[in-house]
C-alpha positions as CSV (number, residue, x, y, z in Angstrom):
1,M,103.6,191.6,107.9
2,T,105.8,192.7,105.1
3,T,104.4,193.2,101.6
4,V,106.8,191.7,99.0
5,E,107.6,193.8,95.9
6,G,109.5,192.9,92.8
7,P,109.2,192.7,89.1
8,P,105.5,192.7,88.2
9,L,103.8,189.3,87.8
10,Q,100.8,188.7,85.7
11,L,98.7,187.8,88.7
12,D,95.5,187.6,86.7
13,D,97.0,184.8,84.6
14,I,98.5,182.8,87.5
15,Q,96.4,180.3,89.3
16,G,95.8,181.5,92.9
17,I,97.1,178.5,94.8
18,V,100.6,179.4,93.7
19,L,100.9,182.7,95.5
20,R,97.9,183.0,97.8
21,T,97.1,181.4,101.1
22,R,93.8,179.5,101.8
23,P,91.1,180.2,104.3
24,S,91.8,178.8,107.7
25,P,90.3,176.5,108.7
26,Y,89.0,175.0,105.5
27,V,87.4,171.9,103.9
28,G,87.8,170.7,100.4
29,T,88.3,167.8,98.0
30,Y,90.6,166.7,95.2
31,I,88.9,165.1,92.2
32,L,91.1,163.1,89.8
33,L,89.9,162.7,86.2
34,R,90.7,160.4,83.3
35,V,90.1,161.6,79.8
36,D,89.0,159.0,77.3
37,D,88.0,161.4,74.5
38,P,90.6,164.2,73.6
39,G,87.9,166.5,72.4
40,A,85.9,166.2,75.6
41,G,89.0,166.8,77.6
42,R,89.9,170.0,75.7
43,E,86.3,171.2,76.1
44,L,86.5,170.6,79.8
45,M,89.7,172.7,80.0
46,G,87.9,175.6,78.4
47,R,85.0,175.4,80.7
48,L,87.2,175.2,83.8
49,A,89.2,178.2,82.7
50,G,86.2,180.3,83.6
51,L,86.0,178.8,87.1
52,V,89.6,178.9,88.2
53,D,90.6,181.6,90.6
54,S,93.7,183.7,89.8
55,A,96.2,185.2,92.1
56,A,94.7,188.7,91.4
57,N,91.3,188.0,92.8
58,W,92.1,185.3,95.3
59,W,90.6,187.2,98.3
60,Q,87.4,188.1,96.4
61,P,86.8,185.2,94.1
62,P,83.7,185.1,91.9
63,L,82.8,181.8,93.6
64,P,82.5,181.0,97.3
65,A,85.2,178.4,97.1
66,L,88.6,178.2,95.4
67,L,89.2,176.0,92.4
68,N,92.4,175.0,90.7
69,V,93.2,172.6,87.9
70,A,96.4,170.8,86.9
71,V,97.4,168.1,84.3
72,T,99.8,165.2,84.3
73,Y,102.1,164.5,81.4
74,R,99.9,161.6,80.3
75,G,97.0,164.0,80.5
76,L,98.8,166.4,78.1
77,E,99.4,163.5,75.7
78,V,95.7,162.5,75.8
79,L,94.6,166.1,75.2
80,Q,96.8,165.8,72.1
81,V,99.2,168.6,72.9
82,P,101.7,168.7,70.0
83,Q,104.8,166.4,70.4
84,A,107.2,169.3,70.1
85,S,105.5,170.9,73.2
86,L,105.5,167.6,75.0
87,N,109.2,167.2,74.4
88,S,109.8,170.7,75.9
89,F,108.7,169.5,79.4
90,P,111.5,168.5,81.9
91,E,112.4,164.8,81.9
92,E,111.3,164.2,85.5
93,F,107.8,165.4,84.7
94,R,107.6,163.4,81.5
95,Q,108.7,160.2,83.4
96,G,106.2,160.8,86.2
97,M,106.5,160.2,90.0
98,A,106.1,156.4,89.9
99,A,109.1,156.0,87.5
100,R,111.2,158.0,89.9
101,A,110.0,156.1,93.1
102,E,113.3,154.5,94.1
103,F,115.2,157.9,93.8
104,L,112.4,159.5,96.0
105,G,112.6,156.7,98.6
106,D,109.2,155.2,97.6
107,T,110.4,151.7,98.3
108,G,109.0,148.7,100.2
109,E,105.5,149.3,101.3
110,S,105.7,152.8,99.7
111,A,106.6,151.4,96.3
112,P,104.2,152.1,93.4
113,A,103.2,148.4,93.3
114,H,101.4,149.1,96.5
115,W,99.9,152.5,95.6
116,E,96.1,152.9,95.6
117,P,94.8,152.8,92.0
118,P,94.8,154.7,89.8
119,F,98.1,156.4,90.9
120,G,101.1,155.5,88.9
121,T,99.0,153.7,86.2
122,G,98.8,156.5,83.6
123,Q,95.1,156.8,84.3
124,V,95.2,160.1,86.2
125,H,95.1,163.0,83.7
126,I,93.6,166.0,85.5
127,V,93.2,167.0,89.1
128,L,90.7,169.5,90.4
129,S,91.4,171.1,93.8
130,L,88.4,172.7,95.5
131,I,88.8,174.4,98.9
132,A,86.3,176.5,100.9
133,A,85.7,177.8,104.4
134,D,82.7,175.6,105.0
135,Q,80.8,172.6,103.5
136,E,78.0,174.8,102.2
137,S,80.4,176.9,100.1
138,L,82.2,173.8,99.0
139,A,79.0,172.2,97.7
140,V,78.3,175.2,95.5
141,V,81.7,174.9,93.7
142,L,81.5,171.1,93.6
143,E,78.2,171.6,91.7
144,R,79.8,174.0,89.3
145,A,82.6,171.6,88.6
146,R,80.1,168.8,88.1
147,Q,78.2,171.0,85.6
148,A,81.5,171.6,83.8
149,R,81.6,167.9,83.1
150,T,78.0,167.5,82.0
151,Q,77.5,166.0,78.6
152,L,81.2,165.0,78.5
153,P,81.1,161.3,78.8
154,G,84.6,161.1,77.7
155,V,85.8,162.5,81.0
156,Q,85.5,160.2,84.0
157,V,86.1,160.6,87.8
158,V,88.6,158.0,88.9
159,Y,89.4,159.1,92.4
160,R,88.2,161.6,95.1
161,Q,90.1,162.6,98.2
162,D,88.3,164.8,100.8
163,L,90.5,167.0,102.9
164,Y,90.4,169.5,105.7
165,Q,92.3,171.7,108.1
166,L,91.4,171.7,111.8
167,A,91.0,175.0,113.6
168,S,94.2,174.2,115.3
169,G,96.0,173.9,112.0
170,R,97.5,170.6,113.3
171,T,98.2,167.5,111.2
172,S,97.4,163.9,112.1
173,F,100.7,163.7,114.0
174,G,99.4,166.5,116.2
175,Y,101.7,169.3,115.1
176,K,100.8,172.7,113.6
177,D,101.8,172.8,109.9
178,G,102.1,175.3,107.1
179,I,103.9,177.9,109.1
180,S,106.9,178.5,106.9
181,N,106.7,179.4,103.2
182,P,109.1,181.5,101.2
183,A,108.3,185.1,100.2
184,V,108.0,185.6,96.4
185,Q,109.1,188.8,94.7
186,G,106.3,190.6,92.9
187,S,103.5,188.6,94.5
188,G,102.2,191.6,96.4
189,A,101.4,189.3,99.3
190,A,102.0,190.0,102.9
191,Y,104.5,187.6,104.6
192,P,105.2,187.4,108.4
193,P,108.9,187.7,109.4
194,G,111.3,184.8,109.4
195,G,110.7,183.3,105.9
196,G,114.2,184.1,104.8
197,P,115.2,186.3,101.9
198,T,112.6,187.2,99.3
199,L,113.0,184.7,96.4
200,K,112.8,185.5,92.8
201,A,109.5,184.6,91.2
202,G,111.1,182.2,88.7
203,E,111.6,179.7,91.5
204,F,107.9,179.1,91.5
205,V,106.4,180.6,88.3
206,L,107.7,179.9,84.8
207,G,108.6,182.8,82.6
208,Y,110.5,184.9,85.2
209,P,114.1,184.9,86.4
210,D,115.0,182.5,89.2
211,E,117.6,182.7,91.9
212,T,120.4,181.9,89.4
213,G,119.4,185.0,87.4
214,N,118.2,182.9,84.5
215,L,114.9,182.0,83.1
216,P,113.9,178.4,84.1
217,P,113.4,176.0,81.1
218,M,109.8,176.6,80.1
219,P,107.4,174.4,78.1
220,Q,106.8,175.7,74.6
221,P,105.1,177.6,73.2
222,A,105.2,180.4,75.7
223,A,101.4,180.5,75.5
224,L,101.5,177.1,77.2
225,G,104.3,177.5,79.6
226,R,104.4,181.1,80.8
227,N,102.8,181.7,84.2
228,G,102.5,178.0,84.8
229,T,104.4,175.8,87.3
230,F,104.7,172.2,88.6
231,V,102.9,170.7,91.4
232,V,103.9,167.6,93.5
233,W,100.8,165.6,94.7
234,R,101.5,162.8,97.2
235,K,99.0,160.9,99.5
236,L,100.9,160.0,102.6
237,H,99.4,157.7,105.2
238,T,100.6,158.5,108.7
239,R,101.2,155.7,111.2
240,V,100.3,157.9,114.2
241,A,99.9,155.1,116.8
242,A,103.2,153.6,115.9
243,F,104.9,157.0,116.2
244,R,103.3,157.4,119.7
245,R,104.5,154.0,120.8
246,Y,108.0,154.8,119.6
247,L,108.0,158.0,121.7
248,R,106.7,156.1,124.7
249,D,109.3,153.3,124.3
250,N,112.2,155.8,124.2
251,A,111.1,158.2,127.0
252,K,110.9,157.7,130.8
253,S,108.1,160.2,131.5
254,P,105.3,162.1,129.6
255,E,107.5,165.2,129.9
256,E,110.5,163.5,128.4
257,E,108.2,162.1,125.7
258,S,107.0,165.5,124.8
259,L,110.5,166.9,124.6
260,L,111.7,163.9,122.5
261,A,108.9,164.5,120.0
262,A,109.9,168.2,119.7
263,K,113.5,167.2,119.1
264,I,112.3,164.9,116.3
265,V,109.9,167.5,114.7
266,G,111.9,170.7,115.5
267,R,108.7,172.3,116.8
268,W,106.3,171.8,119.6
269,P,102.6,170.8,118.9
270,S,101.5,174.5,119.0
271,G,104.0,175.4,116.3
272,A,106.4,177.1,118.7
273,P,109.9,176.4,117.3
274,L,112.3,174.4,119.5
275,I,115.0,176.9,118.9
276,L,113.0,179.7,120.6
277,A,111.3,177.4,123.2
278,P,113.9,174.8,124.1
279,E,112.4,173.5,127.3
280,S,108.6,173.4,126.8
281,D,105.8,174.3,124.5
282,D,104.8,177.9,124.3
283,P,101.3,178.1,122.8
284,D,101.3,181.9,122.7
285,L,104.5,181.8,120.6
286,G,103.1,179.1,118.4
287,A,100.1,181.2,117.6
288,D,102.0,184.4,117.0
289,E,102.7,184.8,113.2
290,Q,105.1,187.6,113.9
291,R,107.4,185.3,116.0
292,N,106.7,181.6,115.4
293,N,108.9,181.6,112.2
294,N,111.2,184.4,113.0
295,F,114.4,182.6,113.8
296,D,117.6,181.0,112.4
297,Y,120.0,178.4,113.6
298,A,123.1,180.5,114.0
299,S,123.0,180.2,117.8
300,D,122.8,176.4,117.6
301,P,125.6,175.3,115.2
302,R,125.9,171.9,116.9
303,G,122.2,171.2,117.1
304,T,122.1,170.8,120.9
305,V,118.8,172.8,121.0
306,C,117.3,171.6,117.7
307,P,119.0,168.6,116.2
308,H,120.3,168.9,112.6
309,G,118.2,165.8,111.9
310,A,114.9,167.3,113.1
311,H,112.2,167.3,110.5
312,A,111.8,171.1,110.4
313,R,115.5,171.7,110.2
314,R,115.9,169.2,107.4
315,A,113.0,170.7,105.4
316,N,114.4,174.3,105.8
317,P,118.0,174.5,107.0
318,R,117.7,178.3,106.9
319,D,121.2,179.8,107.6
320,S,123.1,176.5,108.1
321,E,126.4,177.2,106.4
322,I,127.2,173.6,105.7
323,I,124.2,173.2,103.5
324,G,125.2,175.6,100.7
325,D,122.6,177.7,98.9
326,V,119.4,176.8,100.7
327,D,117.4,179.2,98.5
328,L,117.8,177.0,95.5
329,H,115.7,174.3,97.1
330,R,112.8,176.1,98.7
331,L,109.2,174.9,98.2
332,I,105.8,176.5,98.5
333,R,103.8,174.0,100.5
334,R,100.0,173.7,100.3
335,S,99.6,170.4,102.1
336,T,96.3,169.3,103.6
337,S,95.1,166.6,106.1
338,Y,92.7,163.8,105.4
339,G,91.0,161.1,107.5
340,P,89.9,161.2,111.1
341,P,92.4,162.3,113.8
342,L,93.5,159.4,116.1
343,P,92.1,160.2,119.6
344,A,94.6,161.7,122.0
345,G,96.5,159.1,124.0
346,T,95.5,156.1,121.8
347,L,98.5,153.8,121.2
348,D,96.8,151.2,119.0
349,D,96.1,151.6,115.3
350,D,92.3,151.8,114.7
351,G,92.6,150.9,111.1
352,A,91.4,154.3,109.8
353,D,93.2,155.8,106.8
354,R,94.6,159.2,107.9
355,G,97.4,161.4,106.8
356,I,98.6,164.2,104.7
357,V,98.2,165.1,101.1
358,F,101.5,166.7,100.5
359,I,101.4,169.5,97.9
360,A,104.4,171.4,96.8
361,V,104.7,174.1,94.2
362,N,108.0,174.6,92.4
363,A,109.3,175.5,89.0
364,H,112.2,173.0,89.1
365,L,111.1,169.6,90.2
366,D,114.6,168.2,90.1
367,R,116.4,170.8,92.3
368,Q,113.5,171.7,94.5
369,F,111.2,168.8,95.5
370,E,113.3,165.9,94.4
371,F,116.5,167.4,95.9
372,V,114.8,168.0,99.2
373,K,113.2,164.5,99.3
374,S,116.3,162.6,98.3
375,Q,119.1,164.6,99.9
376,W,117.6,166.4,102.9
377,F,115.1,163.8,104.1
378,N,116.6,160.5,103.0
379,D,120.3,161.3,103.3
380,G,122.2,162.4,106.4
381,N,125.5,163.3,104.7
382,F,124.6,166.9,104.1
383,T,124.7,167.5,107.9
384,G,127.3,165.0,108.8
385,L,124.7,162.4,109.9
386,D,126.0,159.7,107.6
387,V,123.2,157.3,106.8
388,E,120.5,158.9,109.1
389,K,117.2,159.7,107.4
390,D,114.4,162.0,108.6
391,L,112.8,160.1,111.4
392,L,109.3,161.3,110.8
393,T,109.1,161.0,107.0
394,G,112.2,159.2,105.8
395,D,112.1,155.8,104.1
396,N,113.3,154.0,107.3
397,D,113.1,150.2,107.5
398,G,113.3,149.5,111.3
399,S,117.0,149.8,111.5
400,G,117.2,153.6,111.3
401,I,118.8,155.9,113.8
402,F,118.3,159.4,115.1
403,T,121.0,161.5,116.8
404,I,120.3,164.0,119.6
405,P,123.4,166.1,120.4
406,Q,123.7,166.8,124.1
407,H,126.4,167.1,126.8
408,P,128.4,165.2,127.9
409,V,127.4,162.4,125.5
410,R,125.1,162.5,122.5
411,R,122.0,160.3,122.6
412,R,121.2,158.0,119.7
413,L,117.9,156.4,119.1
414,H,117.7,153.1,117.2
415,G,115.1,151.0,115.5
416,V,113.5,153.8,113.6
417,E,110.7,152.4,111.4
418,R,108.7,153.9,108.6
419,F,106.0,156.2,110.1
420,V,104.8,157.7,106.8
421,T,103.8,155.5,103.9
422,T,103.2,156.7,100.4
423,R,99.8,155.7,99.1
424,G,100.1,157.3,95.7
425,G,101.2,160.4,93.9
426,E,101.6,162.3,90.6
427,Y,103.5,165.2,89.1
428,F,101.2,167.8,87.6
429,F,101.7,170.8,85.4
430,L,99.6,173.8,86.7
431,P,98.9,175.9,83.7
432,S,98.1,179.6,83.6
433,L,94.5,180.6,83.0
434,S,95.4,181.6,79.4
435,A,97.1,178.2,78.9
436,L,93.9,176.5,79.9
437,H,92.3,178.3,76.9
438,W,95.3,177.4,74.8
439,M,94.8,173.7,75.6
440,A,91.1,174.0,74.9
441,G,91.8,175.2,71.4
442,L,95.4,173.9,71.1
443,G,96.6,177.2,70.0
444,S,94.0,178.0,67.4
């Protein structure tokens, strides 16, 4: 592990989820709130400020579980944040995720018209994230959060999504996730090798220089914006059985099926990267934090080992020269799983809702999350793949293709359908702890 140094950050004012990892495995829940009474909403923000864990005490929090709180643009309006401050937020945040659905590829069955209520309706104002190592610890903080809402009838729970991480760290598709996150200057955190260059804090925390050497635009006043950031929250239903059938239909044997899946994902189920384990899974490599992310693609410029269109290579092209400045588009991912895993070998959909709550932390919604989603996942031009989209998460419609470079003739898969469906999502502003107090008193 390497401890990342840099300009000092006000860790005791930054919510812990931005810079600190979670326990593993874990359980948790997201609670979405609607504020009907501005005064009650502001009172709640003040009460929650005393429960939120900062990046300074993340490993020894005062509570047995970790709590974070974020607010939508509509939530800021309802809390009666001054209009001048509201106008200082970036346009994409003010518009909201639903308004930008077509640009993000949320079309067809993923369009906002099909989202679960209350997503995209303006009725989601606050989200609470609670994560703990076990159910008993989670129950303690759930009760603290409930008490924070007592005698506040003007605040209503409108949605709850339970979440978890398996001991294996694998998602509903069966692949280990959360391996690669960028190292952040000044965080003081220890990062395993392979995450790429250490990035300036302003890529993820407002009020500090970013990779361009400038200060990112920050909501005003500084008491509201500094040490805050933006969070992408998306509930993604995974069509696991359909993906398994697609693999079966395009492979001649279980071994070929396994390799085909690795070509699509860019990693094996254990987390071992295809670029380091080109022939078969290597669980020891997948479990080794010192090695499972310590690679680049310099030795594979044509993608004959790991295709350019593989999900992991699209999400983080690393040293690919044709991409440009990859560092301007990195995300901190805090995604979680929900719903029961589909039993191994099952090829028929059992009707259960399962998938991933995709969480991304970034200071620039437009050139980080939105760029990655629209350009790297839903467009193939950046790697010379023309109209190809990410096979696993792209907005494919049954006519998609996937290219696997090989000798003497490349292989091209056809009939790629949509394997991930958006069930809802919101953009949130994750304020600093001091900003929570500011919102409680609106600067007074």
